[in-house]
C-alpha positions as CSV (number, residue, x, y, z in Angstrom):
1,M,0.0,0.1,0.0
2,T,1.2,3.5,-0.6
3,K,1.5,5.9,2.2
4,S,-1.7,7.7,1.2
5,E,-3.7,4.5,1.2
6,I,-2.5,3.6,4.7
7,V,-3.4,7.0,6.1
8,Q,-6.9,6.5,4.5
9,R,-7.3,3.2,6.4
10,L,-6.4,4.9,9.6
11,L,-8.9,7.5,9.1
12,D,-11.9,5.2,8.2
13,P,-13.4,4.0,10.4
14,G,-10.9,5.9,12.5
15,I,-10.4,3.3,15.3
16,I,-6.9,2.1,16.1
17,A,-7.1,-0.7,18.5
18,I,-3.9,-0.7,20.9
19,I,-3.0,-4.0,22.0
20,R,-0.6,-3.9,25.1
21,A,-0.3,-7.3,26.7
22,D,1.9,-9.2,29.2
23,S,2.2,-12.1,26.7
24,S,2.1,-12.4,22.9
25,E,0.0,-15.6,23.2
26,Q,-3.5,-15.4,21.7
27,L,-2.8,-11.9,19.9
28,V,-3.5,-13.5,16.4
29,E,-6.8,-14.7,17.7
30,A,-7.5,-11.3,19.2
31,A,-6.8,-9.8,15.8
32,E,-9.4,-12.2,14.3
33,A,-12.0,-11.0,16.9
34,L,-11.4,-7.3,16.3
35,L,-11.7,-7.7,12.7
36,A,-14.9,-9.7,13.0
37,G,-16.2,-6.7,15.0
38,G,-15.3,-4.2,12.3
39,V,-11.9,-3.0,13.6
40,S,-9.2,-3.6,11.1
41,V,-6.4,-1.3,12.3
42,M,-4.4,-2.6,15.2
43,E,-1.2,-1.4,17.1
44,V,0.9,-3.9,19.0
45,T,3.1,-2.0,21.5
46,M,6.8,-2.7,21.8
47,T,6.3,-3.5,25.4
48,T,4.4,-6.6,24.4
49,P,6.9,-9.6,24.4
50,N,7.7,-10.6,20.9
51,A,5.8,-7.7,19.4
52,L,7.4,-7.9,16.0
53,E,6.9,-11.6,15.6
54,V,3.1,-11.0,16.4
55,I,3.0,-8.3,13.7
56,T,4.5,-10.8,11.2
57,A,2.1,-13.5,12.3
58,V,-1.0,-11.4,11.9
59,T,0.1,-9.9,8.5
60,R,0.8,-13.4,7.2
61,K,-2.7,-14.7,8.2
62,F,-4.8,-11.7,7.4
63,G,-2.8,-9.8,4.7
64,D,-4.3,-6.5,3.8
65,A,-7.5,-7.2,5.7
66,V,-5.7,-6.0,8.8
67,L,-3.6,-2.9,9.0
68,M,-0.9,-3.7,11.6
69,G,1.1,-1.0,13.3
70,V,3.7,-0.8,16.1
71,G,3.4,1.5,19.2
72,S,5.5,2.6,22.0
73,V,8.4,3.2,19.7
74,I,11.3,5.5,21.1
75,D,14.1,5.0,18.7
76,A,14.7,5.0,14.9
77,K,16.2,1.4,15.0
78,T,12.7,0.1,16.1
79,V,11.1,1.7,13.2
80,Y,13.3,-0.1,10.7
81,S,12.9,-3.5,12.5
82,A,9.1,-3.0,12.8
83,V,8.7,-2.2,9.2
84,A,10.7,-5.2,8.2
85,A,8.3,-7.3,10.2
86,G,5.3,-6.0,8.5
87,A,4.3,-2.9,10.3
88,E,2.5,-0.3,8.1
89,F,2.5,2.5,10.6
90,I,4.5,3.9,13.6
91,V,3.2,5.3,16.9
92,T,5.3,6.9,19.5
93,P,4.4,8.0,23.1
94,V,6.6,11.0,22.9
95,T,7.9,13.5,20.2
96,K,11.4,12.3,19.0
97,P,12.2,14.0,15.5
98,Q,14.7,11.1,14.7
99,V,11.9,8.5,15.0
100,I,9.7,10.7,12.8
101,A,12.5,11.0,10.3
102,A,12.9,7.2,10.1
103,A,9.2,6.6,9.3
104,N,9.1,9.2,6.8
105,E,12.3,7.8,5.2
106,L,10.4,4.4,4.8
107,E,7.3,6.2,3.8
108,K,5.1,4.9,6.6
109,P,2.6,7.1,8.5
110,I,3.6,8.2,12.0
111,A,1.5,9.2,15.0
112,S,3.9,11.2,17.1
113,G,3.1,11.3,21.0
114,A,2.7,14.8,22.4
115,F,0.7,16.5,25.1
116,T,1.2,20.4,25.2
117,P,0.5,22.7,22.1
118,T,4.2,23.3,21.8
119,E,4.9,19.5,21.7
120,C,2.0,19.0,19.1
121,L,3.3,21.6,16.8
122,L,6.8,20.2,17.1
123,A,5.6,16.9,16.2
124,H,3.8,18.3,13.0
125,E,6.7,20.5,11.9
126,S,9.1,17.5,12.4
127,G,7.0,15.6,9.7
128,A,4.5,13.6,11.8
129,D,1.3,12.6,10.0
130,F,-0.7,12.6,13.1
131,V,-0.3,13.8,16.7
132,K,-1.0,11.2,19.3
133,L,-2.4,13.3,22.2
134,F,-1.5,11.3,25.3
135,P,-2.8,11.0,27.9
136,A,-6.0,12.3,26.5
137,D,-8.0,11.5,29.6
138,V,-6.2,14.4,31.5
139,G,-7.7,17.2,29.4
140,G,-10.4,15.4,27.5
141,P,-12.3,16.7,24.3
142,A,-12.3,20.2,25.6
143,Y,-8.5,20.3,25.9
144,I,-8.2,19.0,22.3
145,K,-10.7,21.6,21.1
146,S,-8.6,24.3,22.5
147,I,-5.5,23.1,20.9
148,L,-7.0,22.8,17.6
149,A,-8.5,26.4,17.8
150,P,-5.0,28.1,17.0
151,L,-3.5,24.9,15.3
152,P,-6.3,23.5,13.0
153,M,-3.6,21.9,10.8
154,L,-3.1,19.1,13.4
155,R,-4.5,15.7,12.9
156,I,-5.0,14.6,16.5
157,V,-5.4,11.0,17.6
158,P,-6.4,10.9,21.4
159,T,-5.3,8.0,23.4
160,G,-6.5,7.5,26.9
161,G,-10.1,7.9,28.1
162,V,-11.6,6.9,24.8
163,T,-14.6,4.6,25.2
164,P,-17.9,4.1,23.1
165,E,-19.5,6.7,25.4
166,T,-16.8,9.4,24.8
167,A,-16.0,8.6,21.2
168,A,-18.5,11.3,19.8
169,S,-17.1,13.9,22.1
170,F,-13.7,13.3,21.0
171,L,-14.7,13.4,17.3
172,K,-16.8,16.6,17.6
173,A,-13.8,18.1,19.2
174,G,-12.0,17.6,15.9
175,C,-10.1,14.4,16.4
176,A,-9.0,12.6,13.2
177,A,-9.2,9.1,14.6
178,L,-9.1,7.5,18.0
179,G,-6.6,5.3,19.7
180,V,-8.5,2.8,21.9
181,G,-6.6,0.6,24.3
182,S,-7.8,-0.9,27.6
183,S,-11.3,-0.1,27.1
184,L,-11.4,-2.5,24.1
185,V,-8.6,-5.0,24.5
186,T,-8.4,-5.7,28.2
187,K,-5.9,-8.1,29.9
188,E,-8.8,-10.0,31.2
189,I,-10.2,-10.7,27.6
190,L,-6.9,-11.8,26.6
191,Q,-6.3,-14.1,29.5
192,K,-9.8,-15.7,29.3
193,K,-9.8,-15.8,25.4
194,D,-13.2,-14.1,25.5
195,W,-13.2,-13.4,21.8
196,A,-17.0,-13.0,21.7
197,E,-16.7,-10.1,24.2
198,L,-13.8,-8.6,22.2
199,K,-15.8,-8.7,19.0
200,K,-18.9,-7.1,20.8
201,R,-16.7,-4.3,22.1
202,A,-15.2,-3.7,18.8
203,A,-18.7,-3.5,17.0
204,A,-19.8,-1.0,19.7
205,F,-16.8,1.2,19.0
206,V,-17.5,1.1,15.1
207,E,-21.1,1.9,15.7
208,A,-20.2,4.8,18.0
209,V,-18.0,6.3,15.6
210,R,-20.2,5.9,12.6
211,A,-23.1,7.5,14.6
212,A,-20.9,10.4,15.6
213,R,-19.8,11.1,12.0
């Protein structure tokens, strides 16, 4: 896929499932449940054991049906390794220009972590395609709306505090997409292999976003 095609996948339906687990076991099955619920974009964090192997396994099984990305990236070396493993987009928890540069070199979209208006603008000016506003539950939609007032060029993806109930508020505040973690993929679901519940939660997010838009 081209970079513009990947960006479009990130924007529609605009739900990025963040998988942060203590073990890499069952994550392929989790990806299948998410896809069945309508969420086809997934980010496996580097804090998950064998994260790159999981990305490769999911990509091999589902192909283009699932758009796999890598999260919690804090160095350029990981960008290269993750893309080689099959990652199509990069997500950082902080603003690091060298990580953004590596993603741009490989022509992969990057959501750069930031919180303050200065950090958000730095991420944008450094070449980030999206700003991952984290932790978004601190200021909520009102804070994001305030940032976008003077900086409307930013494409903000909030992470933290995004639920089916708050999704509409974040989107109405001007967010481009939503990063959804523990309110969708919980450790309990992974441990119990409760794929029916995961599918149900994914579908609820998809419905909430479609209703808001």
